[in-house]
N, C-alpha and C positions, 0 to 999 in steps of 0.2 A: 336200658343201657345207661351206664354212668356218664358222668360229665367227661371223664377221660376218654370214653369211646365216642362221644358225640363231637367233641371238639378236637379230639386227638390228644394224645399224651405229649407232654413237652418234649420227650425224646423222639416222638414220631412226627413232629411238626414238619410239613413238606419244606424242602430247601428252596429258598427263593434266590433268584439271580441277583448277585451283589450289584448294588448301584455304585457306579464310580462317579465321584465328584471331582471336578477339575481342581488342580492345585492352584495355589496362588500364582498369578502371572509372573510376578517377580520383576526386578529392575532390568535384567537381560532381555526379556521379551519386549519390554517397553522400548528399550534402545533399538532393538531390531525393527520394531514397528515404525520407528521414526527414520532410521538410517537407510533401510532398504528402499523406500520410495525416493529418497534423495539420490541414491546411487543410480536408480533407474532413470531418473530425470536427467542426471548428469551425463549418462551414457547416450541418451537420446539427443542431448543438446550439443555434444562435441562434434559430431559430423555436420550438424547444421551450421555450427560456428565456422568450421573449416570451409564449408561450401561458400560462405559469404565473405571469406577473407579477401582483403584488397589485393590486386595483382602486383607482382614484383616488377618494377621498372628498372632496366639496366641502362645507365647513361654512359656514353663513350667519352665524356670529358670529366672535368672536376665537378662533382655534384654541387648544385646550388650556385655555381659560378657562371654568370652569363658570358656569351662569346665576346671576344674583343671587338671593339668598334673604333678603329683608329681614324684619325682625321685624314681626309684625302690629301694626297701628296703626289707630285710627279717630278721626276728628274729626267730631263730629255736633253740629249746631246745632238747637236747639229754641226758637224765639223769641229771647229775650235770654240764653239759656244755651248755652254751648258745652262739651261734654264730651269730654275727651281720655282715650282708653283705649289701652293697649298697652305697649310696652317701648322704653327708650332705654338706650344703653350708659353714659351718665353724665349728671350734672345740666347740664353745659354744653350738650350736644346738645338737651336738653329746653328749656333757656332760649332757644335760637335760635327754636324754634317759638313759644314764648310771646311773644317780642318781635315776631315777624312778625305774629302774630294781633292783638296790641294796636295795632300801627302801621297795620294795614289795615282793621280793623273799627271801627264806630262806638263812641263812648264809652258806658259804661253796661252793656256786655255782661259777663256773669259767666263766668269760665273754671273749670270743674270738673275738677280735675286728678286723674286716676286712673292716671297713668303709673307703671310699675314700672322699677327700674334693674337692668340685667343687663349687666355688662361684656363678655360674650361675644357679644352680638348686633350685627348691622349694621342701621342704620336709615336711613330716607329723609332726605336733606339738604333742609332747608326754608329755607336761607339766601337763595335767590333766588325764593321762592314768594310774595312780597308781592303781586304783581300778580294772582295767582290769587284770593287772598282779598279783595283790594280790589274786583275785578270781581264777586265773589259776595256783597258786603256786603249787598245788598238781598234776598238769598234767605234767608228765615228758617228754612228746613229744609235748608240746604246740608250735604252730607256728603262726606267724603273718607276712603277706606279704603285700606290697604296690605296686600297679601297676596302674599308671595314677590316676584315681579318685576312685579306688576300693581297699578295704581292705578285705583280706581273712583270716579267722581264721581256724586253723587246730589243730588236736590233739585228744586225747581220754579223754572225761570227765568222772568223776566217776558216774554222775547221770544226768538225764534230767534237774533237777533244776540248777545244776552247768552250764550246757550248755546254758540254757536260760538266766542265770544271766550274763554270759560273753558276750553273744550276745547283750543283752539289754544295758549293760554298754557301749559297743563299739559303738552301734548305737547312744546312747545319747552323748557320748564324741565327736564323729565325725559325727554330724547330717547332715553336708553338703556333705558327701561322701556316697558311696555305700558300705555297709558292707555285705560280703558274709559269712554266717556261715556254715563251713564245718566240724565242730566238731562232732565227733562220741561219742556215749555213751557206756561205758563198760557194756556188757551184761553178764559178767562172773557170773555164779550162786555162791552163798555163802551158806555154810552149817551153819544152825542156831546152836548155842551152846546147846540148850535144846535137839535137836535131837541127838547130839553126846552123851549127858549125858544119854538119854534114852537107847541108845545102850549099853553104859557101864553098866547100871543097869541090862539090859537083860543078859549080860555076867556073872554078879555076881550071877544071879539066876540059871545059868547052874549047874546041880548037879555035873558034872565032875569038874567044877571050885571050887565048895564048898568042894569037897572031897580032 
């Protein structure tokens, strides 16, 4: 047998399975190799970050602004005497209150001034409070006190309408503060003039009175 029969002829050499060699990775594959893990990490981190986000706090007032803390003050009327007790930062602030009281209340009332001056305090502004004291002019036991950010109204109003008017005016004047209406309403019954007249007429009809 010839060499061609032993080793096979070149034309009859058995076909071999072609070997595939990987192509060059290239720049695109390298970018993907770097970017894809980063994306997976970011996707996994986002929910975790949201889960630990700080809670949202809703404030009912001006954010960052502390509540008012006004100096204590009381205005108490007892008949024809009005006593002022508390603190003002200066004499001009106190003069505003005195002017408002004299302009709103009947003449002849005496103001007893026990106000102390302290430049470090904040006090209630009375420049627009004239209507409050004018509407309460007939209340001989009217009182107004200031404590922190709260204003309290006391005394005995002649009617529910007077009570409501004073409360509404105070709430409007000091809308940034809390107004507590503790005004009472006088429930003393009154005798109508016509009833008294009818009794007088009945007495005149008494035969003993006529005789």
